[in-house]
N, C-alpha and C positions, 0 to 999 in steps of 0.2 A: 504494500500500500504506500503510495506517495502522498506526502502532506506538505503543502507549501502555503504560507500565509504572508501576505504583504500587509504589514501593520502600519497605520498612520503614525505610530510612535517610532518607527524604525529610523526616521530621519533625524531623531534627537537622541542619540545613544547616551549622551552624557547627562541627560536630565534624569535625576534619580529622586529628587525631592518632590513630594506630592503637590505642594503648593506651586512649585514651578511648572509641573505638568498641567495643573488646573489653570494656571495663568495663560497657557498657550492655547486653550480650547477655543476661545472666541475667534482667534485668528485662523485656526484650522477648520472652523466650521465652513469657511468659504471654499476650502479645497475639496477636490474630488477624492472620496475615500473608496477605493476599490479593494476587493480581496478575492483571492483565488485559492480554492481548496481542491486538491486532487485526492480522490479516494474511490474505492470500488463501490459498486452497488451493494447495499447492506439490507438484507432481510433480517428478521429476528434471530434466525438460527446462526447466521454469520456474525451478527452483532454480539450474541452471547459468547460465541467462540473467540471473537476478537477481544472483547472486554473481560473475558474470564468471569462470566456471570456466575453468581452463587447466591443462595438465599441469605438474606440479612440475618445476622445473629439475633436470636430472640433473647430479650432481657426479662428476667423474672423478678419484677420489682417487689413482688409480695415477699420474696425471701428476705429483703432488708427490713421488713416491718418488725420482725422478731429479733433483730440484732440489737444489742445494747452496748453502748460505749459512752465515754465521757463527752466526746464531741457530739454524738447523736443526741444525748440528753440535753446538752446545751442548745443545740439547734432546735430541738422540739420545744424547749422553754421559750426561746426567743421568737419562734414562729407563732405560738399561741398567746404570748404575752409581750407584744412588740415594745411596750414602754421600757422594758429592760434593755432593749437594743439602742434606742435613741436618747433616752434621758441621761445616761452617763456621759454622753458626748454633747450635751446641750451647751450651746454657745451663749453664756450668760450675758456678756457685754454686747453682743450683736443682736440677740433675739429677745432678751427679757423685757426691755422697754416696749417694743412693738407688741409683744404678747399681752402685757398688762393693759395697754391702751385698747387693743383689740378686744380683750375679754370684757373690759368695762363697757365698751360700745355695744357688744353683743348682749350683755346683761341688761342694758337699758332697753333694748328691743325685746329681750326675752320676757321681761316682766309684763308689759301690756299684752303681748301675744299669748303668753301662758294663761293669763286671766281670760282673754277673749276666746281662745281655742278650747278652753274647758267648757264654756257655754256651747260652743259648736258641737262638742261631743256629748252634750246633754248632761253635764256634771256641774257641780258647784265650782266657782273659779279657783278655790284654793288647791284643787287637785291638778290644775294646770301648773301651779307653782311646784308641786311635788314632781310632776312629770318633767319639769325644767331643771331639776336638781339631780335626782338619782341616776337616770339614764345617761346624763351628760358626763358625770364622774366615772361611770363604768366604761363608757366609750373611750375616755381619756386613757384607761389602762389597756384596752384590747384593740382599739382601732388602728388602722394603718394610714388613713388620710390625715393630712396635717391641717386642712383648711375647712372642712365641712363642719357646720354647727348642728349638732344633734339636739333634738328636743321636740317640742310640740310643732305640728305642721298642719296646715289647713285641710289638706286632702285626707290625711290620716284621721284627723278629728271628725270630719264629716262622715267618713266610713264608720268610725266608732259610733257616732251619733245615730246613724241609720240603724245600727244594731240595737243600741240601748233604747231608742224610741220605738222600735218595732216590738220589743219584748215587754217593756213596761209602759204604763199609761202616761202620756205627756201631761194630761190635765192635773194629775195628782202631783207631779213634779212642780208645775207652775204654782200650785198652792202650797208647796213646801211640805208635803206629807212626808213624815220621817221614814216610814216603811219603804216607800218608793225610792227615796233618796238613798237609803242603805242598799236596796236591791240594785240600783243603777251603778253605784260605786263597786259593789261586789261583781257585777256583770263585767264592767270595764276592766277591773283588775284581773279577773279570770281570763278575759280575752287577751290581755297583755301577756300573761304567763303562757297561754297556748300559742300566741304568735311567736314568743321567744323560743319555745320548744321547736316549732317548725323551722325557724331560721337557724338555730344551732344545729339541728339534725341535718338540714340541707348543707350547711357549711362543712360539717364533719365528713359527709360523703362526697365532698367536692362537687356540689350541685350548683356552684356559682354560675355555670354556663347557662342556667335557665334564663338569665337576663338577656341572653343573646336573642331569644325569641320575642323580646319586646323591642321592636324597631323604634327608631327615633320618631317617625311620624305617628306611630301608635302611642308612644309615651306623651308626646306633646298634645295630641288630640285628647288623650285620656285626662291629662291634667287640665286642659281647657274645659272639658265637660265637667270635671270635678269642681272647677272654679265657678261654673254656672250653678252647680248644685249648692256650693257654699254661699253664693250671692243670694239665691232664692231662700235658703234657710235662714239668712240674717234679716230678711225683710220683716219678719214678725217682731224683731227687737227694734227695728227702725220705726215702725208704725205703731208699736205697742199693742199688737193683736194677740188674741188667744186662738190658736189653731188646733185642729184635730191632728192626732199623730197618725202618720201613714208610712208604709214601707212597701217594698216590692215594686213590680213593674208599674210604670205610669204614676208613681207616687209624686214625682216632681211636678208633673203636669197638673194633677189634682191639687197639690199644695199651692201652686201659682194661681190656679183658678179661684181657690178659696180666698187667697190674699186679695185678689181683684174684687171678689164679691164683698169682702169685709172692709174695704178701704174707707167707706163712710164712717166706720166706727173707730178710726185711728185716733190716737191720743196726740193732740197738737203739741203739747210740751215735749213729748218724746221725739216727734218728728223734727221740731226745731233744734233740739239738742243734737240729734244725729247729723243734721245738715250743717250746723255750725262747726261741729267737731270735724266732719269730713272736709269742709272747705279749708279749715285751718291746717289740716294735715296735707292737703294737696298743695297749698301755698308754701308750706315748709319744704316739701319735696321738690317743688319747682325752684325754690331758692337754693337748695342743695345742688341741683343739677347745674344751675347757672354759676355758682361760686365754688364748685368742687375743687378747682385748682388753687383757690385762695384759702380755703378752710383746711386746717390740719385734720379735723374730724368733722363728719357730717353733723348737722344740727339734729339732736334727738327729738324729732317731731312727735313721735308716739309718747315718749315719756313726758314731754312738756304738756301735751294735750291731756294726758292722764292726770297729771298733777293739777292742772288748771280746772279740769272738769270736776275733779273730786272737791277742790276748794269751793268752786261755785255751787255745786250741789249741796255741800254742807252749809254754806252761808245763806243760800236762798231757800233751802229746804225743798228741793225739787220733788222729793218723793211725796210729801204731804200736800204741798200747794198745787202742784201741776201733775200729780199722778205719774211721775216718771219712775220707772222700775229701776232699782239699784241692786248692786251686788249683794249686799247684806253682810252678815257676820262672817268674818274670815278668822278662823282659829289660828292662834300662834303656836309655834312649837312643832316638833316632829311627832309622828304617830308611830306606834309599834307595828312591826310587820304582822300581816294577816295572811293565813293560808288561803289559796283559791278554793273554789267550790267545784270539785270534780264532776258533780252531777250536771253542770252546765256545759261540759266539754262537747257532748253530743250535739247540743243546739248551736254551738259556736264554731265547730270544726271547719265548716265550709268558709265562713266569713274570715276566720283566723288565717286560713291559708291564703286567701285573696289579699288580705291586709299585709301578710308577711311578704308576699311577692311584690306588691306595689311599693311598700316601704323600702325594700331592698333595691328595687329598680331605680327609685328616685335617688337614693343615697349613692349607689355605685355610679350612676350617670354623672352626678355632680363631682364625685370623687375623682373619676377619670379625667374630667375636664380640667380640674385644678392640678392633677398629677402631670398631665401633659404640659400644662402651662409652666410649671415650676421644676420639671425634670426629675420626678421620682415615680415610684411604682406603687400601685394600689393592688393588694391581693383581694380578689373578689370573694374567695372562699373565707378568708379571715374577716372580711367585712360582714359577711353573713353571720359569723360566729359573734363578732363584736355587737352588732345590732341585736342579735338574739339574746345575748347575755344582758344587754341594756334593758330590753323589754321583759325578760324573764325575772331579773332581780327587781326591776321597777314594779312589776306586778304584785310582789309581796308587800310593797309599801304603797299600794293602792294608786299606782300610776296607770294611765291608759297608754295604748301603743303609740310609739313615737317613731320619727324618722329624722331626716335632716331638712332644714328650712333653706329655701333658695335665697331669700332676701338676707337672712342672718349670715349665711355662708359667704355671700358677696361682701357684706360688711366686714366679716372677720378677715377676709383676704385683703380688701382695699385699705383697711386701717392699720396694716402692718403685722398681722398675725403670721407667725412662722411655724408654730407647732400647736399641738392640742393643749399646751399650757394655757392658751387663751380660753379654751373651753373649760378648763379647770377653774380659772379665775372667774368666769361668768357663773359657773355653778356655785362657787363660794359666795358670790354676791347675792344670788337667789336664796341661798341658805340664810344669809343675814336678814333678808326680807321676811322669810318664813318665821324666823325666830323672834324678831323684834318689831318689824314694820308692817306686818300683814294687816293689823286692825286699822291702820290709817286709811285703807281703801274701802271701807265699808259703805261709804256714800257715793262710790263711783257708779254713774249711770251705765246700765247695760247697753244703751243706745250708743254710747261713746265706744265701747268695745266693738259693737257691730260696725261702727264707722271705721275703726282701725282695720278690721278684717276686710271690709269692702275696698278700702283704698289700697291695701296691700295686694289685692287681687289684680291690680292694673297690669302687672307684668305678665301674668298668665292669660288674662283676657286679650292682651295684644297678640297672642299666638293665633288669633283668627286671621292675621295677615299671611299665615302659612298657606291658606287656600289659594291666594294669588300666586305665591311663589311656586307651589307644587303644580299648579295648572300649567306653568311654563316649563317646569323642570321634569316632572315625572307624573303622569296621569295615574299610574298604578298606586304610587304612594298617596296621591290625592284621594283615591278610592278608599284606601285603608284609613286615612284621616277621617273622611266623612262617615264611613261605617262605624268606626270606633266612637265618634262623637254622638251619632244618632243612637247607637245601642246603649251607650252610657246614660244618655239623657232619658231614654224611654224605659230601660230595664233596670236602672239603678247601678251603683258602682260595682257590685260584686258580679252580677250577671253580665254587665256591660264589658267588664274586663275579660271574662271567659269568652264571650262572643267575639271580641276584638282579636284575641290570640288565635282562636279557632279560624276566624276569617283570614287572618294574615298567613297562617300556615296553609290553609286551603288554597290561597292565592298563589303561594309558592308552587304547590303541586300543579295548579292550572297553568302557570307560566311554563313549567317544564313540559306540559302537554302541548303547548303552542309555541315551540321554538321557531327559529328562522331556519328553514331548509333551503339550501342553495347548491347550485351546480357551479363548480369552480373552473376557472380558466387560468392559463399561465400568463403572468405579466411578462411582456416581451423582454428577452435577454436576461431573465432571472430564473431562479428556481422557486419563485414565490407564486402561490396560487390563491386567487381571490374570487369573490362572487362576480360572475359575469354580468349580473343585473346591476351591480354597483360600480364596477370598473369597466369603462367602455373599451379600454385597451386590452383587458384580459380576454384571451381567446381560448376556446375549448380545443383540446388536442384531438385531431381527427382520429376516430376509432376508439377513443378513450373517454369515458364519462367519470368525472370525479364528483362525489356527493358528500356533503357535510351537513351536520346538524349542530346548532348552537347550544344544545342542552345535552345532558347525559342521557343514556338510554337505559330504561328500567321498565318494570312491569306496567307502569301507568301509561307510557307512551310508546311501547315497543310496536304495537300494531299501527299506530299513527306514523311511526318512522317508516315502516314497510310500505304503507300506502303512499306516503309522500315520495319515497324513493321511486316507486313505479310510475308515479305521476310525473316527476321531474325528468325521468329518463325518456319520456315520450313514447313509451312502448306499453301497450296493454298486455302485460305479462300474463295475467290470469286468463284472458280470452285466447291468447296465443297457445298457452298450455292446454286449454280445453280443446281447441281445434286439433292440436297435435295428438292428444290422447284419442280423440274421436276418429281421426284418420288411421292411427295405429290399430285401433280396434277393428276398423273396417278392413284393413290390410290383413290382420290376423284371421278374420273370418274368411277372407278370400283364400288364404293359404290352407286353412283347414278344409275348405271345399275342394281344393285341388288334391289334397292328400286323400280325401274320401274318394275322389274320382280314380286315383291311381290304385287304391285298394279295392276297387270294384271287382277285380278278377282278371286273370291273364286271358289272352286270345289264343285259341288253338290254331293249328296250322290250317285246318279246314276253313276257319273263319277269315283267313288272310285273303285279301282281294288280289294278291299278286299271282300271276300265272307262273307255274313252275318252270316254264320254258323261257322266262325272261332272264337268261344268264348274263347278257351284257350289262343290264341294269344292276344286277347284283355285283358284278365285277367292278363297276365304277365306284360303288359305295365302299366295297371292301378295299379298293386301291387307295381311297381317301381316308381309310380308317374310320368310316362312318357307318352307323347302323343302317340296315336296309329298311326303307319306309314301308309301313303297312297301310296306314291311313294318313292322308295329307293334313298337316297342321302347320301354320306359320308360327315360328318362334323367333323372338328378337332377343339377341344376346349381345354383350358388349362388343364383340369383335366379328360376329358372323350371323347372318340371318338366312334361313333356308326353309324349304318345305320339309319339316322334320316329322318323323313317324311318332305315332302314339302306339307303343307296343308294350308288350309284357316284358318284364325284366326276368322272366323265367327262361333260362337258357334251354331247358328241356323242350319247351314248346317250339322254339325256333333255334335249332342247333347251329344254323348257318349264320346267325347274327353275332357281331362282336360282343364280348363280355363287358357288361357295365357294372361297376362297383355299386353295392347297395346303398352306400352313403352318399352317392352322387345323384342329383336329379338330372333329367335330360338336358336342360340348359347348361348345367355345369359340365356334363360330359362333352357336350358339343363344343363348349368353350375350351375344354382340354384338348380336344381333337383338332381344333381350328389351327390353321397356319399362324405362326407368330411373326410373320414378316412385316407386319404393320399395314398390310393392305386389306381392303374389304373384299370379301369373296361373295359373289352372287351366284347362286346355283338354282336353276329352275328345274323342278322335278315334274315331269309329266308321267303320271302313273298309268296313263292309258296307253301310251306309245312305247314307253321304255327308253326314249331318247333323252340325252342330257346335252344342253347347250351351255357352253362356258367359254371363257377366254382368260388369257394371262398365265397359263401353266404350260411349261415346256414338256414335250414328249408325252403328252396325254391329250385326250379328247375333251378336256375340260377347259373352258375359257374363263379367265379371271380378269377383273377390271379394277384399277385403283381409283375410280372416279369418286367413290364415297370416302376417301381417306380423310381423317380429321386430324387437326393439329393438336399439339401438346398432350398426346396420349402415350403414356408409358406404363405398361403393366409389368411390374417386377415379378420375378419368380416366387418371392416370398408372399406376395399378395395374391398369387394365383390360387392358393389354397383357401383363401378367404372369400366368403360370399359378399357381394356388394352391400354396403350399409344403406338400408332403405328407411332408417329412422330419422334421418336428417331433415331439417326444415325444407331444404331445397328438393330433396327427393319426394317429400310429401306435398310439394307445391305450396308451401307457406312462406310468407315474407320473412327475411332475416333482419334483425336489428341493424341499424347503421353504425353500431359500435361493437367492438369485439371484446373490450375489457371494461370492467366496472371497478372503481377504486373508492372504498369507503374511508373517508377521513374521520377517524375516531379520536382525534386529539381532545375533544371536549368531554370524553368519558372520564369520570372520576371513580366509578365502580360499575360492576355488572352483577346481575342476578341471573337466576336460572331462566327466567322468561326472556331476558336479553340474549342469552346464549342460544336459546332455542330459536329465537327470531333471526339471529345472524346465520344460523345453520340453514334455516328455511330460505333465506336470501341466496346463499350459496347454491342450494339445490335448485331453486326456481330459475335462476339466471343461467346456470349450466345447462338446464333443459332446453333453453332457447339459444344455446351455443355462445354464451357470454361468460368469460372467465372473471372471477371476482377476486379482488385483493383488498387487504386492509393496510392502513397506513397510520403512523403517528400515535400508536398506543403507548401509554405510560406503563412502566414496569409493574406497578401494583395491579393494573388491569390485565396485563399479560398473565400474571400469576393467578388471578382469579379465573381467567379463561382456561388455564391449565387445570385448575382444581375442579372446574365445571365440566371437564372432558370435552372441551370444544375442539381440540386438535385430535385428528384421527388420520387414517390412511389417505383420505381424500382432501382433508384440510390440514396442512402442516404449517410449521412456522416459516416455511419458505413462501407462504402466501401473505406474510405479515412483514411490512417494510417500515424502516425507521422514519421515513418522510414520504410525503406525497410525490415528490420529484423522483425518488428512488422507484416507487411503484410505477409511475408513468413511464420512466425509462425502460424498466423491465417489461412492461406491457407492450411497448412499441417494438422491443426486440423479439418478443415471443408472440406476436400477433398471429392470427390464423391465416394460413395461406389461402390464396384465391381458389375457389372450387374448380376442379377439372371439368372441362366441358364434356358432358356425357356423350358416349358414342352410341348413336342410334342407327342400326343397319336393318333394313327390312327387305 
């Protein structure tokens, strides 16, 4: 094998430094870069021999699970307790100040959001503070992301609220019934424990890849629909309405209709309070956007609004004078842990799994964004374990399920946060409020908390602009976005997520069933083959058809692949095969009829019409080595046609006839006895007169004529023993395809199954029946291994039919194309 490469870098032998090489690229882009490689044609068999192929060594990773060593124990500890890995190397001088400022800023946002999102979950506000302390500190120990802010989150809260409100009665909670309050708290804490168990279990079995099934359009659409759910759920606090509790499909629609129906009953003081608080928050956020370059820290609009609203409510007495609903008593101090209620597990298992997946998807999505931005790695499986432990331990302290907040995470990053020390600082600040400052917020209006929630939904509601972007970029992703949004709005968050995931996976299957099938042509003066419908200069190779699919071939699209192949080739293969079988059956019936005629019985000498006195006629046939005719019949054979006899092959009945072997038919015998000089012999037999008229033979009375001699006819002695092939399309009078070779480009295949293997075998069989040879090109090594395991290769399909590239297959097919058919010799 010869191999020669002209490299564009060969003109610069002294350049060894990478930067120097990169600096020359812009100038070299204008030069012509040609390369030439000389190598033999390679099929799979030759490639394996050339490359010394052998199966890759199998690694038994499970054997290392039971090995114990000091380094393995240390690695195990650092893997599941990451704080021991980064905290000893903490850069105090560089990071501490930024983490302190970031933690304080996050805590200022955490306080009002914790109080507000507790109401969103259908719980008293103080439990939002608990959920802002315990889970955050646990994540500080086990988490791998440096910038996400774990704690209460609107989407998680609304999912928890849909569960608590569906099981307990909302009217009793509005009236402050103690038994309902205790039931809801127990329900939310049990749900948190169950969510934590799911997340820890999924993390330990390395199930972090489940987030890969949640595409970005799906997640963005789901969070947008959840923000709509959050918005509608807060309208009752904005207008001061008492609504019926609803859950399940269409609950959001019924709730919105009930709000519209009860709008005349709105409390004016509550509406004014919500509007003023919302306008103030919007103005502060606009100010932060305008002056973010000048301000070292963003203005804490939520905290200022919270303090101002509490002071005004206490001074004006909004609760008694204007019937504005307030937060009420907030107990100070921590509570003792409480065990969950296992009897509720059966009711909560479905919702718990949905909340676990959604919470993890949101956290890992934000975590990967920040990790890519700052150059570190986030372990998805450890993130599952960290979130699971946060929810599991928090559930014992009557917390509800949490995840990470988008807005707080952005604040934690932009205010100088470098590690999860910022999260620990924010949790300690929340602990201080729980212990000493909680009772100061008793007069805080719930309408202000609702306004804080609605204003913070602005970022997620802006995701509606995805519709315009996806319309231009990808209509399939747009379809996923729309279906996810509609399903979540109509069917609620849990069923909506299930429908969204199912639809996106179904769409993947459908897209593999509708790939782009193309016939490839060669780009001039290259070994590159592209779709002739897209590249006008790409031309098909005469006599060779190259077919490619853009998707892998498996059970769901194997039949579609075969149909598309036959359609693209321009040949009705099924119809041609049916006609061939029909004509072969007809020919077989005709041969059977001839055999029955021969087996009808021998003729006796008395039955012969020849006169015993016709000795010259007998002598002529004996001299030519031909049987003496009894009854005249015209037989057409490849080299001679004459009036041949239909006689018995029983030599006893006609002892004067030449002996004919039993395995020969009369046409075969006559072709054996015919002269091999390449001339056509015409013999007219007149059985009534006994005279023979012929020409062209010396020293005899027979006359031969070469007038019917045909060109390009050469019958070798080896082929003399073979009967002519009457099963070809030409012999059967059927049209032959305009190509002799079919090449299947299987470079898109990533795996094969049994249906795929069977379909490929059928393709080989069908096209060979219509005299088209099939080759395979560009298969990857794992696919070849799977083909071998599936018994694809046999005596008729070997690795010599599999080539490393399309160009190798095309070159081989052109070298081994079928020869032109010999013109048949017809002599009568």
